Every structure is written in C-alpha cells, then in structure tokens.
C-alpha positions as CSV (number, residue, x, y, z in Angstrom):
1,X,0.0,0.0,0.0
2,X,1.5,3.3,-1.0
3,X,0.4,6.3,1.0
4,X,1.7,9.8,0.4
5,X,1.2,13.3,1.7
6,X,-0.5,14.4,-1.5
7,X,-0.7,18.2,-1.0
8,X,2.1,18.9,1.5
9,X,-0.2,21.0,3.7
10,X,2.2,20.9,6.7
11,X,3.0,24.6,6.1
12,X,-0.7,25.6,6.5
13,X,-1.5,23.3,9.5
14,X,1.2,22.7,12.1
15,X,1.4,20.2,14.9
16,X,2.0,22.0,18.1
17,X,1.7,19.1,20.5
18,X,2.9,15.7,19.2
19,X,2.9,12.6,21.4
20,X,2.3,9.0,20.6
21,X,-1.4,9.1,21.5
22,X,-2.4,12.8,21.0
23,X,-1.6,15.6,18.5
24,X,-2.5,19.3,18.8
25,X,-2.8,21.0,15.5
26,X,-3.5,24.6,14.5
27,X,-3.7,26.8,11.4
28,X,-0.4,28.5,10.9
29,X,0.1,32.2,10.4
30,X,2.0,34.3,8.0
31,X,2.4,37.9,6.9
32,X,-0.5,39.2,5.0
33,X,-0.5,41.9,2.2
34,X,-0.5,44.7,4.9
35,X,2.6,43.2,6.6
36,X,0.7,41.9,9.7
37,X,0.5,38.4,11.0
38,X,-2.7,36.6,10.1
39,X,-3.9,33.1,10.1
40,X,-3.6,31.3,6.8
41,X,-7.4,30.8,6.5
42,X,-7.6,30.8,2.7
43,X,-4.7,28.4,2.4
44,X,-6.3,26.1,4.9
45,X,-9.6,26.2,3.0
46,X,-7.7,25.4,-0.2
47,X,-5.9,22.5,1.5
48,X,-9.1,21.0,2.8
49,X,-10.9,21.5,-0.5
50,X,-8.2,19.6,-2.3
51,X,-9.6,16.5,-0.5
52,X,-13.2,17.2,-1.3
53,X,-13.4,15.1,-4.4
54,X,-11.7,12.2,-2.6
55,X,-14.0,12.6,0.4
56,X,-17.2,12.9,-1.6
57,X,-16.5,10.2,-4.2
58,X,-13.9,7.9,-2.8
59,X,-10.3,7.6,-3.9
60,X,-10.7,5.7,-7.2
61,X,-11.6,8.7,-9.4
62,X,-8.6,10.8,-8.3
63,X,-5.8,10.5,-10.9
64,X,-2.2,10.2,-9.8
65,X,-1.4,13.6,-11.2
66,X,-4.6,15.6,-10.6
67,X,-3.3,19.0,-11.7
68,X,-5.4,19.5,-14.9
69,X,-8.5,17.6,-13.8
70,X,-8.7,18.8,-10.2
71,X,-10.9,21.9,-10.8
72,X,-13.5,19.7,-12.6
73,X,-13.4,17.1,-9.8
74,X,-13.8,19.7,-7.2
75,X,-16.9,21.1,-8.9
76,X,-18.3,17.7,-9.3
77,X,-17.7,16.9,-5.7
78,X,-19.3,20.1,-4.6
79,X,-22.4,19.2,-6.5
80,X,-22.4,15.7,-4.9
81,X,-22.5,17.2,-1.4
82,X,-24.2,20.4,-2.2
83,X,-27.6,20.8,-0.5
84,X,-29.9,23.7,-0.2
85,X,-29.2,24.0,3.5
86,X,-25.5,24.6,2.9
87,X,-26.4,27.4,0.5
88,X,-28.6,29.0,3.1
89,X,-25.8,28.8,5.7
90,X,-23.4,30.4,3.2
91,X,-26.0,33.2,2.7
92,X,-26.3,33.9,6.4
93,X,-22.5,33.9,6.8
94,X,-21.8,36.1,3.7
95,X,-24.4,38.6,4.8
96,X,-23.1,38.6,8.4
97,X,-26.6,37.9,9.7
98,X,-26.5,37.5,13.5
99,X,-27.2,33.9,14.6
100,X,-30.3,34.9,16.6
101,X,-31.9,36.0,13.2
102,X,-31.2,32.6,11.5
103,X,-33.9,30.1,10.7
104,X,-33.7,27.7,13.7
105,X,-33.4,24.6,11.5
106,X,-30.5,26.1,9.6
107,X,-28.8,27.2,12.8
108,X,-29.1,23.6,14.2
109,X,-27.3,22.3,11.0
110,X,-24.7,25.0,11.2
111,X,-24.0,24.3,14.9
112,X,-23.5,20.6,14.3
113,X,-21.2,21.3,11.3
114,X,-21.1,17.6,10.6
115,X,-20.0,17.5,7.0
116,X,-17.4,20.3,7.5
117,X,-15.8,18.6,10.5
118,X,-15.8,15.2,8.8
119,X,-14.0,16.7,5.7
120,X,-11.4,18.4,8.0
121,X,-10.9,15.1,9.9
122,X,-10.4,13.3,6.5
123,X,-7.9,16.0,5.5
124,X,-5.9,15.7,8.8
125,X,-5.8,12.0,8.7
126,X,-4.6,11.9,5.1
127,X,-2.1,14.7,5.4
128,X,-0.6,14.1,8.8
129,X,-1.1,10.4,9.5
130,X,-0.6,9.3,5.9
131,X,-3.7,7.2,5.8
132,X,-6.1,5.9,3.2
133,X,-9.8,6.0,3.9
134,X,-11.5,2.6,4.2
135,X,-15.0,4.1,4.7
136,X,-16.1,7.6,5.3
137,X,-18.5,6.7,8.1
138,X,-19.4,3.5,10.0
139,X,-22.0,2.5,12.5
140,X,-22.0,-0.5,14.8
141,X,-24.1,-2.0,17.5
142,X,-22.4,-3.8,20.3
143,X,-25.3,-4.8,22.5
144,X,-29.1,-5.2,22.3
145,X,-29.9,-2.5,24.9
146,X,-27.8,0.3,23.5
147,X,-28.0,2.6,20.5
148,X,-25.7,2.1,17.5
149,X,-22.3,3.9,17.8
150,X,-20.8,5.7,14.9
151,X,-17.5,7.1,13.7
152,X,-16.9,9.8,11.2
153,X,-13.8,8.2,9.7
154,X,-12.2,4.8,9.3
155,X,-8.7,5.0,7.8
156,X,-5.7,2.7,7.6
157,X,-2.0,3.7,7.4
158,X,0.9,2.0,5.7
159,X,2.1,0.5,9.0
160,X,-1.3,-1.3,9.2
161,X,-2.7,1.0,12.0
162,X,-6.4,1.5,12.0
163,X,-7.5,5.1,12.6
164,X,-11.1,5.6,13.8
165,X,-12.1,9.2,14.2
166,X,-15.0,11.2,15.5
167,X,-15.5,14.9,15.0
168,X,-17.1,17.6,17.2
169,X,-17.0,21.4,17.0
170,X,-17.4,23.5,20.1
171,X,-17.8,27.2,20.4
172,X,-15.9,27.1,23.6
173,X,-12.5,25.2,23.7
174,X,-12.7,24.5,27.4
175,X,-16.1,22.8,27.0
176,X,-14.6,20.7,24.1
177,X,-11.7,19.6,26.2
178,X,-14.0,18.8,29.2
179,X,-16.2,16.7,26.9
180,X,-13.1,14.9,25.6
181,X,-11.8,14.1,29.1
182,X,-15.2,12.9,30.3
183,X,-15.6,10.7,27.2
C-alpha cells in the first residue's frame, strides 16, 4: 500500500503538540499583504478543499497527477454534497446575519457542522497520519440494549494501523476539552 502526503499541507496546518497518542494542530500564520501576522485561513480552506473530491466520491476517481482535472473534480464533488441548507448557511455567513436571526433549522445544522468537520478530519488523517480511507462513516451496535455507535472516519495507514475518528465542533474550547476528558 502506497500512502503519500498528496498536497504537502504541513506549512498551513502545524502540529504544536505531538505525542504517541495525541496531537494538537492549529492553522499556521504568515504575513498578509499589509505586513501583519494573520492566520492562513484561505490556504487552509484550499488545502481541505483539495480533498473534497476524494472525500465525496472515494479515492478511485482521483488520478495520480490531478493538476489538470482537479478543478473539474472539485466542482463535481461540490455538486455531490451540495444541499440547499449549505447554500442557506453560506448566505447567512456572507451577509453577516446574527445567529439569533437565523432560521432555527439552519442554525441547528450549522452548529452541528457535521460534513465540514468530517471533511477536515479526513484531510488531517490523510495529510498528517498518511492514511487511506476505508470508509467515510461507520455505525456498529455492540449490545441489544444500547444505541448504535458511529465514527466519522475509518482509515488505515501503511504500517497497518487502524484510525477511527469522531469529530465535534465546540464554540468554547474549554467545553470541548472537558467533553473529551469525560468521554
């Protein structure tokens, strides 16, 4: 199995805490056009979007040298996952409409951010753990009296390690860490 860091995004996202069982990553910063430090948000979005075709359609359609065909694959992938609700979220964000004025159904979807966080998880596993996706999402039931459990990513690496990932976004980092510790 050949696994490679396809887009070399390690200049955009950097590992700040690296241990055997935990990594801390953040978006890097650089000088902007005005000469001030700013986060590399656009570069991060571009890096994540490079994986959108693979995430949406699986690895098979991605050619080994995707330079010429990548814009078309990205557009095709966008149409695969594009739903009306995402367009509505984009409208609210583009117009800077306060969240209290959002449609409650749209706000609930935005707050869960499922598809966005799953794509970012896919990107991080591929770029920084050199994995290949086995399945994008999996559910399993381990007893009769409990609900099915789910994971947002199931990947494997060249050293035959299985990577199972779950994503959550929190508005407050402390609450996210507390949830992680309790879980």
